[in-house]
N, CA, C and O atoms as CSV, one atom per row, in Angstrom:
chain,resi,resn,atom,element,x,y,z
A,1,UNK,N,N,-1.046,9.772,-17.093
A,1,UNK,CA,C,-0.874,9.130,-15.823
A,1,UNK,C,C,-1.599,7.786,-15.878
A,1,UNK,O,O,-2.705,7.699,-16.412
A,2,UNK,N,N,-0.974,6.731,-15.323
A,2,UNK,CA,C,-1.574,5.415,-15.296
A,2,UNK,C,C,-2.803,5.404,-14.388
A,2,UNK,O,O,-2.832,6.040,-13.334
A,3,UNK,N,N,-3.796,4.673,-14.826
A,3,UNK,CA,C,-5.036,4.546,-14.045
A,3,UNK,C,C,-4.930,3.303,-13.184
A,3,UNK,O,O,-4.494,2.252,-13.654
A,4,UNK,N,N,-5.326,3.417,-11.931
A,4,UNK,CA,C,-5.343,2.303,-11.017
A,4,UNK,C,C,-6.621,1.530,-11.300
A,4,UNK,O,O,-7.720,2.028,-11.057
A,5,UNK,N,N,-6.478,0.307,-11.816
A,5,UNK,CA,C,-7.630,-0.470,-12.243
A,5,UNK,C,C,-8.010,-1.561,-11.241
A,5,UNK,O,O,-9.108,-2.111,-11.330
A,6,UNK,N,N,-7.144,-1.882,-10.307
A,6,UNK,CA,C,-7.477,-2.878,-9.280
A,6,UNK,C,C,-6.519,-2.728,-8.113
A,6,UNK,O,O,-5.341,-2.418,-8.290
A,7,UNK,N,N,-7.041,-2.951,-6.925
A,7,UNK,CA,C,-6.246,-2.958,-5.727
A,7,UNK,C,C,-6.658,-4.182,-4.916
A,7,UNK,O,O,-7.846,-4.394,-4.672
A,8,UNK,N,N,-5.675,-4.995,-4.495
A,8,UNK,CA,C,-5.990,-6.172,-3.702
A,8,UNK,C,C,-5.160,-6.198,-2.435
A,8,UNK,O,O,-3.942,-6.027,-2.453
A,9,UNK,N,N,-5.846,-6.413,-1.356
A,9,UNK,CA,C,-5.156,-6.551,-0.072
A,9,UNK,C,C,-4.839,-8.032,0.110
A,9,UNK,O,O,-5.743,-8.860,0.221
A,10,UNK,N,N,-3.551,-8.356,0.138
A,10,UNK,CA,C,-3.157,-9.760,0.229
A,10,UNK,C,C,-3.032,-10.248,1.661
A,10,UNK,O,O,-3.240,-11.432,1.927
A,11,UNK,N,N,-2.702,-9.372,2.575
A,11,UNK,CA,C,-2.550,-9.837,3.966
A,11,UNK,C,C,-2.754,-8.636,4.890
A,11,UNK,O,O,-2.299,-7.527,4.612
A,12,UNK,N,N,-3.447,-8.892,5.987
A,12,UNK,CA,C,-3.619,-7.846,6.975
A,12,UNK,C,C,-3.076,-8.348,8.306
A,12,UNK,O,O,-2.976,-9.552,8.542
A,13,UNK,N,N,-2.730,-7.405,9.165
A,13,UNK,CA,C,-2.083,-7.714,10.415
A,13,UNK,C,C,-2.895,-7.152,11.575
A,13,UNK,O,O,-3.889,-6.452,11.382
A,14,UNK,N,N,-2.451,-7.472,12.762
A,14,UNK,CA,C,-3.105,-7.003,13.977
A,14,UNK,C,C,-2.980,-5.478,14.125
A,14,UNK,O,O,-2.049,-4.871,13.597
A,15,UNK,N,N,-3.906,-4.885,14.830
A,15,UNK,CA,C,-3.974,-3.424,15.010
A,15,UNK,C,C,-2.691,-2.838,15.577
A,15,UNK,O,O,-2.303,-1.731,15.204
A,16,UNK,N,N,-2.021,-3.564,16.477
A,16,UNK,CA,C,-0.837,-3.000,17.144
A,16,UNK,C,C,0.444,-3.192,16.316
A,16,UNK,O,O,1.519,-2.806,16.775
A,17,UNK,N,N,0.365,-3.765,15.136
A,17,UNK,CA,C,1.517,-3.975,14.255
A,17,UNK,C,C,1.689,-2.731,13.393
A,17,UNK,O,O,0.700,-2.185,12.906
A,18,UNK,N,N,2.935,-2.265,13.191
A,18,UNK,CA,C,3.209,-1.127,12.345
A,18,UNK,C,C,2.738,-1.392,10.907
A,18,UNK,O,O,2.108,-0.536,10.286
A,19,UNK,N,N,3.052,-2.587,10.386
A,19,UNK,CA,C,2.591,-2.945,9.046
A,19,UNK,C,C,1.148,-3.446,9.180
A,19,UNK,O,O,0.886,-4.431,9.872
A,20,UNK,N,N,0.248,-2.778,8.532
A,20,UNK,CA,C,-1.183,-3.118,8.634
A,20,UNK,C,C,-1.663,-4.014,7.491
A,20,UNK,O,O,-2.607,-4.783,7.670
A,21,UNK,N,N,-1.029,-3.926,6.321
A,21,UNK,CA,C,-1.430,-4.765,5.194
A,21,UNK,C,C,-0.340,-4.740,4.119
A,21,UNK,O,O,0.486,-3.830,4.045
A,22,UNK,N,N,-0.384,-5.792,3.288
A,22,UNK,CA,C,0.453,-5.872,2.090
A,22,UNK,C,C,-0.513,-5.858,0.910
A,22,UNK,O,O,-1.477,-6.622,0.875
A,23,UNK,N,N,-0.242,-4.976,-0.062
A,23,UNK,CA,C,-1.211,-4.690,-1.125
A,23,UNK,C,C,-0.542,-4.881,-2.495
A,23,UNK,O,O,0.661,-4.675,-2.654
A,24,UNK,N,N,-1.355,-5.277,-3.468
A,24,UNK,CA,C,-0.968,-5.281,-4.871
A,24,UNK,C,C,-1.884,-4.313,-5.607
A,24,UNK,O,O,-3.092,-4.282,-5.370
A,25,UNK,N,N,-1.298,-3.525,-6.501
A,25,UNK,CA,C,-2.077,-2.558,-7.299
A,25,UNK,C,C,-1.842,-2.825,-8.778
A,25,UNK,O,O,-0.707,-2.982,-9.227
A,26,UNK,N,N,-2.961,-2.874,-9.540
A,26,UNK,CA,C,-2.866,-3.053,-10.980
A,26,UNK,C,C,-3.032,-1.667,-11.632
A,26,UNK,O,O,-3.913,-0.887,-11.271
A,27,UNK,N,N,-2.155,-1.399,-12.598
A,27,UNK,CA,C,-2.187,-0.128,-13.300
A,27,UNK,C,C,-2.560,-0.393,-14.761
A,27,UNK,O,O,-1.959,-1.240,-15.423
A,28,UNK,N,N,-3.563,0.344,-15.253
A,28,UNK,CA,C,-4.019,0.251,-16.648
A,28,UNK,C,C,-4.358,-1.172,-17.080
A,28,UNK,O,O,-4.228,-1.482,-18.265
A,29,UNK,N,N,-4.774,-2.023,-16.201
A,29,UNK,CA,C,-5.051,-3.441,-16.517
A,29,UNK,C,C,-3.857,-4.087,-17.253
A,29,UNK,O,O,-4.036,-5.017,-18.039
A,30,UNK,N,N,-2.652,-3.586,-16.989
A,30,UNK,CA,C,-1.507,-4.085,-17.720
A,30,UNK,C,C,-0.284,-4.388,-16.847
A,30,UNK,O,O,0.546,-5.222,-17.208
A,31,UNK,N,N,-0.175,-3.715,-15.709
A,31,UNK,CA,C,0.996,-3.878,-14.832
A,31,UNK,C,C,0.512,-4.069,-13.412
A,31,UNK,O,O,-0.465,-3.457,-12.981
A,32,UNK,N,N,1.217,-4.934,-12.688
A,32,UNK,CA,C,0.888,-5.136,-11.279
A,32,UNK,C,C,2.108,-4.803,-10.423
A,32,UNK,O,O,3.226,-5.220,-10.724
A,33,UNK,N,N,1.879,-4.062,-9.373
A,33,UNK,CA,C,2.921,-3.739,-8.393
A,33,UNK,C,C,2.584,-4.481,-7.114
A,33,UNK,O,O,1.563,-4.210,-6.482
A,34,UNK,N,N,3.456,-5.432,-6.727
A,34,UNK,CA,C,3.243,-6.202,-5.487
A,34,UNK,C,C,4.099,-5.599,-4.383
A,34,UNK,O,O,5.097,-4.932,-4.655
A,35,UNK,N,N,3.710,-5.833,-3.154
A,35,UNK,CA,C,4.558,-5.454,-2.014
A,35,UNK,C,C,4.389,-4.034,-1.512
A,35,UNK,O,O,5.260,-3.535,-0.800
A,36,UNK,N,N,3.303,-3.368,-1.856
A,36,UNK,CA,C,3.060,-2.037,-1.293
A,36,UNK,C,C,2.558,-2.271,0.141
A,36,UNK,O,O,1.643,-3.067,0.355
A,37,UNK,N,N,3.139,-1.598,1.094
A,37,UNK,CA,C,2.758,-1.778,2.485
A,37,UNK,C,C,1.855,-0.641,2.984
A,37,UNK,O,O,2.085,0.532,2.692
A,38,UNK,N,N,0.840,-1.020,3.731
A,38,UNK,CA,C,0.051,-0.020,4.457
A,38,UNK,C,C,0.613,-0.004,5.865
A,38,UNK,O,O,0.585,-1.012,6.571
A,39,UNK,N,N,1.126,1.158,6.265
A,39,UNK,CA,C,1.758,1.328,7.573
A,39,UNK,C,C,0.932,2.281,8.434
A,39,UNK,O,O,0.149,3.092,7.940
A,40,UNK,N,N,1.140,2.148,9.722
A,40,UNK,CA,C,0.419,2.995,10.683
A,40,UNK,C,C,1.435,3.642,11.619
A,40,UNK,O,O,2.344,2.993,12.138
A,41,UNK,N,N,1.243,4.972,11.818
A,41,UNK,CA,C,2.025,5.672,12.820
A,41,UNK,C,C,1.066,6.565,13.628
A,41,UNK,O,O,-0.153,6.461,13.490
A,42,UNK,N,N,1.621,7.421,14.450
A,42,UNK,CA,C,0.790,8.260,15.322
A,42,UNK,C,C,-0.156,9.169,14.541
A,42,UNK,O,O,-1.208,9.553,15.053
A,43,UNK,N,N,0.211,9.515,13.305
A,43,UNK,CA,C,-0.593,10.423,12.491
A,43,UNK,C,C,-1.645,9.730,11.653
A,43,UNK,O,O,-2.522,10.382,11.088
A,44,UNK,N,N,-1.564,8.391,11.566
A,44,UNK,CA,C,-2.549,7.656,10.765
A,44,UNK,C,C,-1.878,6.670,9.840
A,44,UNK,O,O,-0.768,6.207,10.099
A,45,UNK,N,N,-2.568,6.353,8.752
A,45,UNK,CA,C,-2.114,5.366,7.804
A,45,UNK,C,C,-1.406,6.035,6.626
A,45,UNK,O,O,-1.728,7.166,6.262
A,46,UNK,N,N,-0.439,5.329,6.031
A,46,UNK,CA,C,0.245,5.782,4.819
A,46,UNK,C,C,0.784,4.565,4.101
A,46,UNK,O,O,0.782,3.467,4.659
A,47,UNK,N,N,1.242,4.736,2.882
A,47,UNK,CA,C,1.751,3.596,2.126
A,47,UNK,C,C,3.262,3.744,1.956
A,47,UNK,O,O,3.805,4.849,1.956
A,48,UNK,N,N,3.925,2.586,1.811
A,48,UNK,CA,C,5.363,2.512,1.511
A,48,UNK,C,C,5.508,1.664,0.281
A,48,UNK,O,O,4.898,0.600,0.175
A,49,UNK,N,N,6.312,2.125,-0.651
A,49,UNK,CA,C,6.541,1.407,-1.895
A,49,UNK,C,C,7.407,0.181,-1.670
A,49,UNK,O,O,8.157,0.136,-0.695
A,50,UNK,N,N,7.326,-0.809,-2.538
A,50,UNK,CA,C,8.180,-1.977,-2.446
A,50,UNK,C,C,9.637,-1.544,-2.552
A,50,UNK,O,O,9.960,-0.654,-3.339
A,51,UNK,N,N,10.518,-2.160,-1.774
A,51,UNK,CA,C,11.908,-1.746,-1.788
A,51,UNK,C,C,12.824,-2.964,-1.618
A,51,UNK,O,O,12.376,-4.063,-1.292
A,52,UNK,N,N,14.124,-2.730,-1.852
A,52,UNK,CA,C,15.103,-3.759,-1.603
A,52,UNK,C,C,16.194,-3.197,-0.725
A,52,UNK,O,O,16.461,-1.995,-0.737
A,53,UNK,N,N,16.824,-4.070,0.035
A,53,UNK,CA,C,17.886,-3.642,0.933
A,53,UNK,C,C,19.201,-3.631,0.195
A,53,UNK,O,O,19.569,-4.613,-0.450
A,54,UNK,N,N,19.919,-2.509,0.287
A,54,UNK,CA,C,21.228,-2.389,-0.356
A,54,UNK,C,C,22.327,-2.952,0.554
A,54,UNK,O,O,22.109,-3.152,1.749
A,55,UNK,N,N,23.467,-3.198,-0.001
A,55,UNK,CA,C,24.629,-3.726,0.749
A,55,UNK,C,C,24.961,-2.840,1.946
A,55,UNK,O,O,25.382,-3.338,2.990
A,56,UNK,N,N,24.771,-1.520,1.798
A,56,UNK,CA,C,25.102,-0.577,2.861
A,56,UNK,C,C,24.088,-0.601,3.990
A,56,UNK,O,O,24.296,0.026,5.029
A,57,UNK,N,N,22.994,-1.321,3.792
A,57,UNK,CA,C,21.962,-1.415,4.829
A,57,UNK,C,C,20.762,-0.496,4.582
A,57,UNK,O,O,19.729,-0.615,5.241
A,58,UNK,N,N,20.917,0.426,3.619
A,58,UNK,CA,C,19.816,1.331,3.279
A,58,UNK,C,C,18.805,0.592,2.418
A,58,UNK,O,O,19.104,-0.475,1.883
A,59,UNK,N,N,17.593,1.161,2.281
A,59,UNK,CA,C,16.594,0.593,1.414
A,59,UNK,C,C,16.351,1.508,0.244
A,59,UNK,O,O,16.388,2.729,0.395
A,60,UNK,N,N,16.100,0.942,-0.929
A,60,UNK,CA,C,15.818,1.731,-2.144
A,60,UNK,C,C,14.515,1.222,-2.726
A,60,UNK,O,O,14.330,0.015,-2.883
A,61,UNK,N,N,13.594,2.151,-3.053
A,61,UNK,CA,C,12.336,1.750,-3.650
A,61,UNK,C,C,12.616,1.140,-5.028
A,61,UNK,O,O,13.433,1.650,-5.795
A,62,UNK,N,N,11.920,0.038,-5.321
A,62,UNK,CA,C,12.063,-0.578,-6.648
A,62,UNK,C,C,10.898,-0.156,-7.562
A,62,UNK,O,O,10.908,-0.433,-8.761
A,63,UNK,N,N,9.926,0.498,-6.994
A,63,UNK,CA,C,8.832,1.117,-7.747
A,63,UNK,C,C,8.418,2.336,-6.945
A,63,UNK,O,O,8.354,2.284,-5.717
A,64,UNK,N,N,8.135,3.435,-7.635
A,64,UNK,CA,C,7.604,4.585,-6.933
A,64,UNK,C,C,6.995,5.566,-7.943
A,64,UNK,O,O,7.450,5.663,-9.083
A,65,UNK,N,N,5.966,6.286,-7.506
A,65,UNK,CA,C,5.385,7.324,-8.361
A,65,UNK,C,C,6.398,8.451,-8.567
A,65,UNK,O,O,7.199,8.746,-7.680
A,66,UNK,N,N,6.355,9.059,-9.713
A,66,UNK,CA,C,7.292,10.132,-10.032
A,66,UNK,C,C,6.850,11.446,-9.376
A,66,UNK,O,O,7.695,12.218,-8.921
A,67,UNK,N,N,5.553,11.707,-9.322
A,67,UNK,CA,C,5.067,12.991,-8.819
A,67,UNK,C,C,4.305,12.811,-7.515
A,67,UNK,O,O,3.815,11.724,-7.208
A,68,UNK,N,N,4.216,13.895,-6.757
A,68,UNK,CA,C,3.452,13.900,-5.521
A,68,UNK,C,C,1.982,13.574,-5.816
A,68,UNK,O,O,1.344,12.823,-5.080
A,69,UNK,N,N,1.458,14.151,-6.904
A,69,UNK,CA,C,0.084,13.905,-7.268
A,69,UNK,C,C,-0.185,12.408,-7.520
A,69,UNK,O,O,-1.194,11.867,-7.068
A,70,UNK,N,N,0.721,11.759,-8.238
A,70,UNK,CA,C,0.562,10.332,-8.514
A,70,UNK,C,C,0.621,9.513,-7.237
A,70,UNK,O,O,-0.136,8.553,-7.093
A,71,UNK,N,N,1.497,9.863,-6.307
A,71,UNK,CA,C,1.578,9.159,-5.025
A,71,UNK,C,C,0.289,9.361,-4.239
A,71,UNK,O,O,-0.223,8.415,-3.641
A,72,UNK,N,N,-0.236,10.569,-4.232
A,72,UNK,CA,C,-1.467,10.840,-3.473
A,72,UNK,C,C,-2.662,10.045,-4.031
A,72,UNK,O,O,-3.491,9.552,-3.267
A,73,UNK,N,N,-2.744,9.925,-5.361
A,73,UNK,CA,C,-3.827,9.180,-5.973
A,73,UNK,C,C,-3.724,7.707,-5.587
A,73,UNK,O,O,-4.716,7.098,-5.184
A,74,UNK,N,N,-2.513,7.128,-5.710
A,74,UNK,CA,C,-2.325,5.735,-5.354
A,74,UNK,C,C,-2.603,5.505,-3.868
A,74,UNK,O,O,-3.279,4.543,-3.506
A,75,UNK,N,N,-2.096,6.364,-3.025
A,75,UNK,CA,C,-2.324,6.240,-1.576
A,75,UNK,C,C,-3.801,6.340,-1.221
A,75,UNK,O,O,-4.304,5.578,-0.395
A,76,UNK,N,N,-4.485,7.276,-1.846
A,76,UNK,CA,C,-5.927,7.469,-1.578
A,76,UNK,C,C,-6.722,6.226,-1.904
A,76,UNK,O,O,-7.529,5.767,-1.095
A,77,UNK,N,N,-6.497,5.671,-3.104
A,77,UNK,CA,C,-7.240,4.477,-3.516
A,77,UNK,C,C,-6.921,3.273,-2.604
A,77,UNK,O,O,-7.825,2.547,-2.191
A,78,UNK,N,N,-5.668,3.078,-2.307
A,78,UNK,CA,C,-5.280,1.951,-1.484
A,78,UNK,C,C,-5.856,2.077,-0.068
A,78,UNK,O,O,-6.382,1.108,0.479
A,79,UNK,N,N,-5.753,3.276,0.524
A,79,UNK,CA,C,-6.240,3.466,1.884
A,79,UNK,C,C,-7.770,3.383,1.955
A,79,UNK,O,O,-8.304,2.900,2.953
A,80,UNK,N,N,-8.479,3.838,0.933
A,80,UNK,CA,C,-9.925,3.706,0.919
A,80,UNK,C,C,-10.331,2.236,0.953
A,80,UNK,O,O,-11.214,1.858,1.723
A,81,UNK,N,N,-9.699,1.405,0.130
A,81,UNK,CA,C,-10.001,-0.045,0.119
A,81,UNK,C,C,-9.602,-0.675,1.426
A,81,UNK,O,O,-10.331,-1.506,1.968
A,82,UNK,N,N,-8.444,-0.287,1.946
A,82,UNK,CA,C,-7.969,-0.821,3.224
A,82,UNK,C,C,-9.015,-0.550,4.311
A,82,UNK,O,O,-9.327,-1.452,5.089
A,83,UNK,N,N,-9.554,0.644,4.382
A,83,UNK,CA,C,-10.542,0.971,5.397
A,83,UNK,C,C,-11.808,0.120,5.259
A,83,UNK,O,O,-12.404,-0.292,6.254
A,84,UNK,N,N,-12.208,-0.136,4.007
A,84,UNK,CA,C,-13.384,-0.986,3.790
A,84,UNK,C,C,-13.112,-2.403,4.262
A,84,UNK,O,O,-13.942,-3.002,4.948
A,85,UNK,N,N,-11.931,-2.955,3.893
A,85,UNK,CA,C,-11.598,-4.315,4.307
A,85,UNK,C,C,-11.414,-4.403,5.811
A,85,UNK,O,O,-11.796,-5.404,6.419
A,86,UNK,N,N,-10.851,-3.401,6.410
A,86,UNK,CA,C,-10.662,-3.373,7.867
A,86,UNK,C,C,-12.011,-3.343,8.576
A,86,UNK,O,O,-12.178,-4.003,9.602
A,87,UNK,N,N,-12.965,-2.600,8.057
A,87,UNK,CA,C,-14.318,-2.561,8.652
A,87,UNK,C,C,-14.998,-3.935,8.569
A,87,UNK,O,O,-15.691,-4.337,9.504
A,88,UNK,N,N,-14.805,-4.644,7.474
A,88,UNK,CA,C,-15.361,-5.993,7.340
A,88,UNK,C,C,-14.798,-6.931,8.404
A,88,UNK,O,O,-15.536,-7.716,8.998
A,89,UNK,N,N,-13.496,-6.847,8.640
A,89,UNK,CA,C,-12.856,-7.691,9.625
A,89,UNK,C,C,-13.405,-7.401,11.024
A,89,UNK,O,O,-13.663,-8.323,11.797
A,90,UNK,N,N,-13.581,-6.121,11.344
A,90,UNK,CA,C,-14.113,-5.728,12.645
A,90,UNK,C,C,-15.528,-6.237,12.806
A,90,UNK,O,O,-15.872,-6.698,13.894
A,91,UNK,N,N,-16.364,-6.180,11.791
A,91,UNK,CA,C,-17.749,-6.665,11.854
A,91,UNK,C,C,-17.792,-8.176,12.104
A,91,UNK,O,O,-18.675,-8.668,12.807
A,92,UNK,N,N,-16.839,-8.903,11.530
A,92,UNK,CA,C,-16.825,-10.341,11.669
A,92,UNK,C,C,-16.422,-10.796,13.100
A,92,UNK,O,O,-16.739,-11.909,13.518
A,93,UNK,N,N,-15.747,-9.943,13.803
A,93,UNK,CA,C,-15.281,-10.305,15.174
A,93,UNK,C,C,-16.357,-10.248,16.198
A,93,UNK,O,O,-16.107,-10.523,17.372
């Protein structure tokens, strides 16, 4: 399994916006995945993989973890960093 070696939050949004952040994740110090979204719903935060819109109007992920375990690891690391960055923003206000 690829190791997550870096996570960077490129942009954050207001609390009432469904999209809370856009994230880039580096895997094995060799590959970067841009466009991972941190989203918020009634149950909390979760991530959405980068996707493209198909002619039919549906969206298809252009990158995604193969296993549930891999997705959970990626989501956990991204959300932990997001919470730290979010706390910094709140302290600055």
